[in-house]
CHARMM-style PDB file with segment names, atoms N, HN, CA, C and O in Angstrom:
ATOM      1  N   MET     1     187.443  80.378 137.110  1.00  0.00      PROA
ATOM      2  CA  MET     1     187.380  82.128 138.023  1.00  0.00      PROA
ATOM      3  C   MET     1     185.623  82.370 137.648  1.00  0.00      PROA
ATOM      4  O   MET     1     184.933  81.963 136.713  1.00  0.00      PROA
ATOM      5  N   GLY     2     185.259  83.362 139.048  1.00  0.00      PROA
ATOM      6  HN  GLY     2     185.820  83.692 139.807  1.00  0.00      PROA
ATOM      7  CA  GLY     2     183.485  83.815 138.662  1.00  0.00      PROA
ATOM      8  C   GLY     2     184.202  85.428 139.127  1.00  0.00      PROA
ATOM      9  O   GLY     2     185.173  85.933 139.690  1.00  0.00      PROA
ATOM     10  N   LEU     3     183.007  85.731 138.472  1.00  0.00      PROA
ATOM     11  HN  LEU     3     182.218  85.320 138.015  1.00  0.00      PROA
ATOM     12  CA  LEU     3     182.731  87.684 139.010  1.00  0.00      PROA
ATOM     13  C   LEU     3     181.467  87.737 139.177  1.00  0.00      PROA
ATOM     14  O   LEU     3     180.431  87.284 138.691  1.00  0.00      PROA
ATOM     15  N   VAL     4     181.978  88.698 140.340  1.00  0.00      PROA
ATOM     16  HN  VAL     4     182.819  89.067 140.735  1.00  0.00      PROA
ATOM     17  CA  VAL     4     180.167  88.162 141.439  1.00  0.00      PROA
ATOM     18  C   VAL     4     180.275  90.035 142.036  1.00  0.00      PROA
ATOM     19  O   VAL     4     181.309  90.689 142.168  1.00  0.00      PROA
ATOM     20  N   TYR     5     178.926  90.466 142.278  1.00  0.00      PROA
ATOM     21  HN  TYR     5     178.086  89.934 142.171  1.00  0.00      PROA
ATOM     22  CA  TYR     5     178.658  91.414 142.595  1.00  0.00      PROA
ATOM     23  C   TYR     5     177.829  91.580 143.587  1.00  0.00      PROA
ATOM     24  O   TYR     5     176.655  91.248 143.426  1.00  0.00      PROA
ATOM     25  N   ILE     6     178.323  92.204 144.990  1.00  0.00      PROA
ATOM     26  HN  ILE     6     179.277  92.474 145.122  1.00  0.00      PROA
ATOM     27  CA  ILE     6     178.375  92.182 145.684  1.00  0.00      PROA
ATOM     28  C   ILE     6     177.755  93.924 146.623  1.00  0.00      PROA
ATOM     29  O   ILE     6     178.332  95.011 146.577  1.00  0.00      PROA
ATOM     30  N   GLY     7     176.631  93.625 147.269  1.00  0.00      PROA
ATOM     31  HN  GLY     7     176.163  92.742 147.307  1.00  0.00      PROA
ATOM     32  CA  GLY     7     175.830  95.267 147.742  1.00  0.00      PROA
ATOM     33  C   GLY     7     175.917  95.209 149.070  1.00  0.00      PROA
ATOM     34  O   GLY     7     175.670  94.124 149.596  1.00  0.00      PROA
ATOM     35  N   VAL     8     176.230  96.181 149.785  1.00  0.00      PROA
ATOM     36  HN  VAL     8     176.431  97.063 149.358  1.00  0.00      PROA
ATOM     37  CA  VAL     8     175.849  96.185 151.165  1.00  0.00      PROA
ATOM     38  C   VAL     8     174.977  97.454 151.249  1.00  0.00      PROA
ATOM     39  O   VAL     8     175.498  98.433 150.715  1.00  0.00      PROA
ATOM     40  N   SER     9     173.700  97.664 151.830  1.00  0.00      PROA
ATOM     41  HN  SER     9     173.276  96.869 152.263  1.00  0.00      PROA
ATOM     42  CA  SER     9     172.939  98.520 151.862  1.00  0.00      PROA
ATOM     43  C   SER     9     172.516  99.021 153.986  1.00  0.00      PROA
ATOM     44  O   SER     9     172.558  98.293 154.978  1.00  0.00      PROA
ATOM     45  N   ASP    10     172.187 100.414 153.857  1.00  0.00      PROA
ATOM     46  HN  ASP    10     172.153 101.006 153.051  1.00  0.00      PROA
ATOM     47  CA  ASP    10     171.629 100.345 155.066  1.00  0.00      PROA
ATOM     48  C   ASP    10     171.092 101.885 154.770  1.00  0.00      PROA
ATOM     49  O   ASP    10     171.277 102.450 153.692  1.00  0.00      PROA
ATOM     50  N   THR    11     170.423 102.450 155.852  1.00  0.00      PROA
ATOM     51  HN  THR    11     170.273 101.990 156.727  1.00  0.00      PROA
ATOM     52  CA  THR    11     169.424 103.272 155.742  1.00  0.00      PROA
ATOM     53  C   THR    11     169.840 104.581 155.421  1.00  0.00      PROA
ATOM     54  O   THR    11     168.928 105.339 155.088  1.00  0.00      PROA
ATOM     55  N   GLY    12     171.352 105.189 155.439  1.00  0.00      PROA
ATOM     56  HN  GLY    12     172.093 104.574 155.709  1.00  0.00      PROA
ATOM     57  CA  GLY    12     171.975 106.141 154.927  1.00  0.00      PROA
ATOM     58  C   GLY    12     172.640 106.171 153.631  1.00  0.00      PROA
ATOM     59  O   GLY    12     172.834 107.234 153.042  1.00  0.00      PROA
ATOM     60  N   ARG    13     173.060 104.830 153.081  1.00  0.00      PROA
ATOM     61  HN  ARG    13     172.902 103.966 153.559  1.00  0.00      PROA
ATOM     62  CA  ARG    13     174.330 104.221 152.114  1.00  0.00      PROA
ATOM     63  C   ARG    13     174.422 102.855 151.627  1.00  0.00      PROA
ATOM     64  O   ARG    13     174.475 101.948 152.457  1.00  0.00      PROA
ATOM     65  N   THR    14     174.448 102.598 150.396  1.00  0.00      PROA
ATOM     66  HN  THR    14     174.405 103.336 149.722  1.00  0.00      PROA
ATOM     67  CA  THR    14     174.501 101.800 149.793  1.00  0.00      PROA
ATOM     68  C   THR    14     175.767 101.225 148.704  1.00  0.00      PROA
ATOM     69  O   THR    14     175.746 101.539 147.514  1.00  0.00      PROA
ATOM     70  N   VAL    15     176.482 100.645 149.093  1.00  0.00      PROA
ATOM     71  HN  VAL    15     176.499 100.390 150.060  1.00  0.00      PROA
ATOM     72  CA  VAL    15     177.759 100.675 148.208  1.00  0.00      PROA
ATOM     73  C   VAL    15     178.247  99.151 147.786  1.00  0.00      PROA
ATOM     74  O   VAL    15     178.597  98.244 148.542  1.00  0.00      PROA
ATOM     75  N   SER    16     178.174  99.153 146.546  1.00  0.00      PROA
ATOM     76  HN  SER    16     177.890  99.889 145.932  1.00  0.00      PROA
ATOM     77  CA  SER    16     178.137  97.462 145.603  1.00  0.00      PROA
ATOM     78  C   SER    16     179.933  97.401 145.510  1.00  0.00      PROA
ATOM     79  O   SER    16     180.687  98.358 145.336  1.00  0.00      PROA
ATOM     80  N   HSD    17     180.273  96.030 145.678  1.00  0.00      PROA
ATOM     81  HN  HSD    17     179.660  95.253 145.819  1.00  0.00      PROA
ATOM     82  CA  HSD    17     181.862  96.318 144.799  1.00  0.00      PROA
ATOM     83  C   HSD    17     181.623  94.750 143.986  1.00  0.00      PROA
ATOM     84  O   HSD    17     180.881  93.795 144.219  1.00  0.00      PROA
ATOM     85  N   GLU    18     182.684  95.049 142.903  1.00  0.00      PROA
ATOM     86  HN  GLU    18     183.287  95.825 142.714  1.00  0.00      PROA
ATOM     87  CA  GLU    18     183.305  94.291 142.021  1.00  0.00      PROA
ATOM     88  C   GLU    18     183.790  92.898 142.644  1.00  0.00      PROA
ATOM     89  O   GLU    18     184.556  93.296 143.522  1.00  0.00      PROA
ATOM     90  N   PHE    19     183.796  91.610 142.704  1.00  0.00      PROA
ATOM     91  HN  PHE    19     183.173  91.288 141.991  1.00  0.00      PROA
ATOM     92  CA  PHE    19     184.931  90.709 143.302  1.00  0.00      PROA
ATOM     93  C   PHE    19     185.092  89.256 142.152  1.00  0.00      PROA
ATOM     94  O   PHE    19     184.361  88.276 142.008  1.00  0.00      PROA
ATOM     95  N   ARG    20     185.936  89.520 141.704  1.00  0.00      PROA
ATOM     96  HN  ARG    20     186.530  90.317 141.821  1.00  0.00      PROA
ATOM     97  CA  ARG    20     186.696  88.748 140.627  1.00  0.00      PROA
ATOM     98  C   ARG    20     187.400  87.237 141.352  1.00  0.00      PROA
ATOM     99  O   ARG    20     188.624  87.168 141.249  1.00  0.00      PROA
ATOM    100  N   SER    21     186.976  86.526 141.778  1.00  0.00      PROA
ATOM    101  HN  SER    21     185.981  86.583 141.862  1.00  0.00      PROA
ATOM    102  CA  SER    21     187.376  84.606 142.818  1.00  0.00      PROA
ATOM    103  C   SER    21     188.110  84.231 141.285  1.00  0.00      PROA
ATOM    104  O   SER    21     187.879  84.366 140.083  1.00  0.00      PROA
ATOM    105  N   SER    22     189.305  83.586 142.339  1.00  0.00      PROA
ATOM    106  HN  SER    22     189.493  83.477 143.314  1.00  0.00      PROA
ATOM    107  CA  SER    22     190.104  82.575 141.438  1.00  0.00      PROA
ATOM    108  C   SER    22     189.708  81.502 141.561  1.00  0.00      PROA
ATOM    109  O   SER    22     190.340  80.590 141.027  1.00  0.00      PROA
ATOM    110  N   GLY    23     188.633  81.248 142.237  1.00  0.00      PROA
ATOM    111  HN  GLY    23     188.119  81.989 142.671  1.00  0.00      PROA
ATOM    112  CA  GLY    23     188.391  79.745 142.406  1.00  0.00      PROA
ATOM    113  C   GLY    23     188.405  79.097 141.170  1.00  0.00      PROA
ATOM    114  O   GLY    23     188.594  79.717 140.123  1.00  0.00      PROA
ATOM    115  N   SER    24     188.181  77.658 141.227  1.00  0.00      PROA
ATOM    116  HN  SER    24     188.027  77.155 142.077  1.00  0.00      PROA
ATOM    117  CA  SER    24     188.128  76.821 139.264  1.00  0.00      PROA
ATOM    118  C   SER    24     187.325  75.816 139.637  1.00  0.00      PROA
ATOM    119  O   SER    24     187.530  74.645 139.315  1.00  0.00      PROA
ATOM    120  N   THR    25     186.314  76.227 140.373  1.00  0.00      PROA
ATOM    121  HN  THR    25     186.147  77.178 140.635  1.00  0.00      PROA
ATOM    122  CA  THR    25     185.072  75.050 140.810  1.00  0.00      PROA
ATOM    123  C   THR    25     183.843  76.250 141.243  1.00  0.00      PROA
ATOM    124  O   THR    25     183.987  77.348 141.781  1.00  0.00      PROA
ATOM    125  N   ARG    26     182.774  75.642 140.834  1.00  0.00      PROA
ATOM    126  HN  ARG    26     182.656  74.751 140.397  1.00  0.00      PROA
ATOM    127  CA  ARG    26     181.765  76.635 141.850  1.00  0.00      PROA
ATOM    128  C   ARG    26     181.927  76.414 142.807  1.00  0.00      PROA
ATOM    129  O   ARG    26     181.617  77.427 143.433  1.00  0.00      PROA
ATOM    130  N   ASP    27     182.341  75.461 143.656  1.00  0.00      PROA
ATOM    131  HN  ASP    27     182.593  74.637 143.147  1.00  0.00      PROA
ATOM    132  CA  ASP    27     182.240  75.211 145.120  1.00  0.00      PROA
ATOM    133  C   ASP    27     183.543  76.559 145.672  1.00  0.00      PROA
ATOM    134  O   ASP    27     183.292  77.631 146.222  1.00  0.00      PROA
ATOM    135  N   GLU    28     184.365  76.221 145.434  1.00  0.00      PROA
ATOM    136  HN  GLU    28     184.569  75.349 144.987  1.00  0.00      PROA
ATOM    137  CA  GLU    28     185.649  77.363 145.847  1.00  0.00      PROA
ATOM    138  C   GLU    28     185.004  78.795 145.291  1.00  0.00      PROA
ATOM    139  O   GLU    28     185.546  79.676 145.960  1.00  0.00      PROA
ATOM    140  N   VAL    29     184.299  79.249 144.575  1.00  0.00      PROA
ATOM    141  HN  VAL    29     183.860  78.533 144.032  1.00  0.00      PROA
ATOM    142  CA  VAL    29     183.926  80.586 143.945  1.00  0.00      PROA
ATOM    143  C   VAL    29     182.963  80.797 145.104  1.00  0.00      PROA
ATOM    144  O   VAL    29     182.877  81.878 145.686  1.00  0.00      PROA
ATOM    145  N   ARG    30     182.239  79.719 145.419  1.00  0.00      PROA
ATOM    146  HN  ARG    30     182.309  78.840 144.945  1.00  0.00      PROA
ATOM    147  CA  ARG    30     180.604  80.752 146.092  1.00  0.00      PROA
ATOM    148  C   ARG    30     181.308  80.647 147.731  1.00  0.00      PROA
ATOM    149  O   ARG    30     180.755  81.163 148.702  1.00  0.00      PROA
ATOM    150  N   ARG    31     183.139  79.578 147.850  1.00  0.00      PROA
ATOM    151  HN  ARG    31     183.589  79.158 147.061  1.00  0.00      PROA
ATOM    152  CA  ARG    31     182.864  79.951 149.124  1.00  0.00      PROA
ATOM    153  C   ARG    31     184.141  81.173 149.629  1.00  0.00      PROA
ATOM    154  O   ARG    31     184.353  81.646 150.746  1.00  0.00      PROA
ATOM    155  N   GLN    32     184.813  81.414 148.357  1.00  0.00      PROA
ATOM    156  HN  GLN    32     184.641  81.029 147.450  1.00  0.00      PROA
ATOM    157  CA  GLN    32     185.440  82.437 148.287  1.00  0.00      PROA
ATOM    158  C   GLN    32     184.784  84.232 148.652  1.00  0.00      PROA
ATOM    159  O   GLN    32     185.199  85.234 149.235  1.00  0.00      PROA
ATOM    160  N   THR    33     183.339  83.740 147.761  1.00  0.00      PROA
ATOM    161  HN  THR    33     183.002  82.927 147.287  1.00  0.00      PROA
ATOM    162  CA  THR    33     182.481  84.706 147.572  1.00  0.00      PROA
ATOM    163  C   THR    33     181.898  84.932 148.798  1.00  0.00      PROA
ATOM    164  O   THR    33     181.994  86.036 149.335  1.00  0.00      PROA
ATOM    165  N   VAL    34     181.155  83.781 149.430  1.00  0.00      PROA
ATOM    166  HN  VAL    34     181.078  82.885 148.993  1.00  0.00      PROA
ATOM    167  CA  VAL    34     180.810  84.235 151.063  1.00  0.00      PROA
ATOM    168  C   VAL    34     181.815  84.692 152.171  1.00  0.00      PROA
ATOM    169  O   VAL    34     181.586  85.214 153.262  1.00  0.00      PROA
ATOM    170  N   GLU    35     183.095  84.314 151.526  1.00  0.00      PROA
ATOM    171  HN  GLU    35     183.281  83.890 150.640  1.00  0.00      PROA
ATOM    172  CA  GLU    35     183.831  84.875 153.212  1.00  0.00      PROA
ATOM    173  C   GLU    35     184.123  86.279 152.548  1.00  0.00      PROA
ATOM    174  O   GLU    35     184.550  87.071 153.387  1.00  0.00      PROA
ATOM    175  N   ARG    36     184.017  86.793 151.320  1.00  0.00      PROA
ATOM    176  HN  ARG    36     183.669  86.150 150.638  1.00  0.00      PROA
ATOM    177  CA  ARG    36     184.332  88.249 150.735  1.00  0.00      PROA
ATOM    178  C   ARG    36     183.219  89.177 151.607  1.00  0.00      PROA
ATOM    179  O   ARG    36     183.313  90.082 152.436  1.00  0.00      PROA
ATOM    180  N   ALA    37     182.401  88.636 151.125  1.00  0.00      PROA
ATOM    181  HN  ALA    37     182.325  87.901 150.451  1.00  0.00      PROA
ATOM    182  CA  ALA    37     180.408  89.260 151.637  1.00  0.00      PROA
ATOM    183  C   ALA    37     180.949  90.026 152.748  1.00  0.00      PROA
ATOM    184  O   ALA    37     181.206  91.200 153.014  1.00  0.00      PROA
ATOM    185  N   LEU    38     181.052  88.279 153.567  1.00  0.00      PROA
ATOM    186  HN  LEU    38     180.843  87.326 153.351  1.00  0.00      PROA
ATOM    187  CA  LEU    38     180.970  88.469 155.528  1.00  0.00      PROA
ATOM    188  C   LEU    38     182.072  89.519 155.634  1.00  0.00      PROA
ATOM    189  O   LEU    38     182.023  90.193 156.663  1.00  0.00      PROA
ATOM    190  N   SER    39     182.933  89.757 154.884  1.00  0.00      PROA
ATOM    191  HN  SER    39     182.973  89.209 154.049  1.00  0.00      PROA
ATOM    192  CA  SER    39     184.185  90.875 155.483  1.00  0.00      PROA
ATOM    193  C   SER    39     183.981  91.891 155.171  1.00  0.00      PROA
ATOM    194  O   SER    39     184.530  92.751 155.859  1.00  0.00      PROA
ATOM    195  N   LEU    40     182.978  92.450 153.821  1.00  0.00      PROA
ATOM    196  HN  LEU    40     182.532  91.751 153.262  1.00  0.00      PROA
ATOM    197  CA  LEU    40     182.227  93.554 153.566  1.00  0.00      PROA
ATOM    198  C   LEU    40     181.512  93.948 154.707  1.00  0.00      PROA
ATOM    199  O   LEU    40     181.341  95.000 155.323  1.00  0.00      PROA
ATOM    200  N   LEU    41     181.115  92.681 154.805  1.00  0.00      PROA
ATOM    201  HN  LEU    41     181.254  91.827 154.304  1.00  0.00      PROA
ATOM    202  CA  LEU    41     179.590  93.760 156.267  1.00  0.00      PROA
ATOM    203  C   LEU    41     180.035  93.613 157.346  1.00  0.00      PROA
ATOM    204  O   LEU    41     179.247  94.018 158.201  1.00  0.00      PROA
ATOM    205  N   VAL    42     181.271  93.077 157.882  1.00  0.00      PROA
ATOM    206  HN  VAL    42     181.911  92.748 157.187  1.00  0.00      PROA
ATOM    207  CA  VAL    42     182.032  93.288 158.993  1.00  0.00      PROA
ATOM    208  C   VAL    42     182.505  94.526 158.770  1.00  0.00      PROA
ATOM    209  O   VAL    42     181.753  95.315 159.343  1.00  0.00      PROA
ATOM    210  N   ASP    43     183.542  95.192 158.117  1.00  0.00      PROA
ATOM    211  HN  ASP    43     184.152  94.551 157.651  1.00  0.00      PROA
ATOM    212  CA  ASP    43     183.664  96.021 157.892  1.00  0.00      PROA
ATOM    213  C   ASP    43     182.530  97.358 158.260  1.00  0.00      PROA
ATOM    214  O   ASP    43     182.461  98.138 159.209  1.00  0.00      PROA
ATOM    215  N   HSD    44     181.659  97.165 156.923  1.00  0.00      PROA
ATOM    216  HN  HSD    44     181.715  96.531 156.152  1.00  0.00      PROA
ATOM    217  CA  HSD    44     180.411  98.439 157.270  1.00  0.00      PROA
ATOM    218  C   HSD    44     180.189  98.345 157.685  1.00  0.00      PROA
ATOM    219  O   HSD    44     179.384  99.277 157.719  1.00  0.00      PROA
ATOM    220  N   LEU    45     179.876  97.240 159.394  1.00  0.00      PROA
ATOM    221  HN  LEU    45     180.529  96.484 159.366  1.00  0.00      PROA
ATOM    222  CA  LEU    45     179.127  97.597 160.563  1.00  0.00      PROA
ATOM    223  C   LEU    45     180.026  98.492 161.201  1.00  0.00      PROA
ATOM    224  O   LEU    45     179.912  99.705 161.375  1.00  0.00      PROA
ATOM    225  N   ASP    46     181.060  97.608 161.566  1.00  0.00      PROA
ATOM    226  HN  ASP    46     181.152  96.623 161.424  1.00  0.00      PROA
ATOM    227  CA  ASP    46     182.268  98.618 162.303  1.00  0.00      PROA
ATOM    228  C   ASP    46     182.218 100.231 161.713  1.00  0.00      PROA
ATOM    229  O   ASP    46     182.362 101.123 162.549  1.00  0.00      PROA
ATOM    230  N   ARG    47     182.046 100.548 160.499  1.00  0.00      PROA
ATOM    231  HN  ARG    47     181.929  99.823 159.819  1.00  0.00      PROA
ATOM    232  CA  ARG    47     182.458 102.235 160.203  1.00  0.00      PROA
ATOM    233  C   ARG    47     180.700 102.592 160.841  1.00  0.00      PROA
ATOM    234  O   ARG    47     180.518 103.688 161.372  1.00  0.00      PROA
ATOM    235  N   LEU    48     179.779 101.818 160.755  1.00  0.00      PROA
ATOM    236  HN  LEU    48     179.927 100.928 160.324  1.00  0.00      PROA
ATOM    237  CA  LEU    48     178.280 101.781 161.282  1.00  0.00      PROA
ATOM    238  C   LEU    48     178.881 102.616 163.120  1.00  0.00      PROA
ATOM    239  O   LEU    48     178.911 103.768 163.551  1.00  0.00      PROA
ATOM    240  N   GLU    49     179.187 101.496 163.583  1.00  0.00      PROA
ATOM    241  HN  GLU    49     179.163 100.560 163.232  1.00  0.00      PROA
ATOM    242  CA  GLU    49     179.333 101.517 165.039  1.00  0.00      PROA
ATOM    243  C   GLU    49     180.171 103.030 165.693  1.00  0.00      PROA
ATOM    244  O   GLU    49     180.052 103.718 166.707  1.00  0.00      PROA
ATOM    245  N   LYS    50     181.207 103.047 164.230  1.00  0.00      PROA
ATOM    246  HN  LYS    50     181.303 102.488 163.406  1.00  0.00      PROA
ATOM    247  CA  LYS    50     182.479 104.235 164.758  1.00  0.00      PROA
ATOM    248  C   LYS    50     181.615 105.490 164.452  1.00  0.00      PROA
ATOM    249  O   LYS    50     181.905 106.452 165.164  1.00  0.00      PROA
ATOM    250  N   SER    51     180.738 105.673 163.659  1.00  0.00      PROA
ATOM    251  HN  SER    51     180.503 104.892 163.081  1.00  0.00      PROA
ATOM    252  CA  SER    51     180.448 107.070 163.599  1.00  0.00      PROA
ATOM    253  C   SER    51     179.101 107.173 164.210  1.00  0.00      PROA
ATOM    254  OT1 SER    51     178.552 108.269 164.312  1.00  0.00      PROA
TER     255      SER     51
END
């Protein structure tokens, strides 16, 4: 299990998220973290596009 903090920032806002991975190896934790970070980035960009 791994604990990672992921941040997303633009000129108007900064948001941080605590992510606890269920991976049992470093590679699994890394893969899950990357997937979560990319998902948060896509959500953030979608919100920017709609505003």
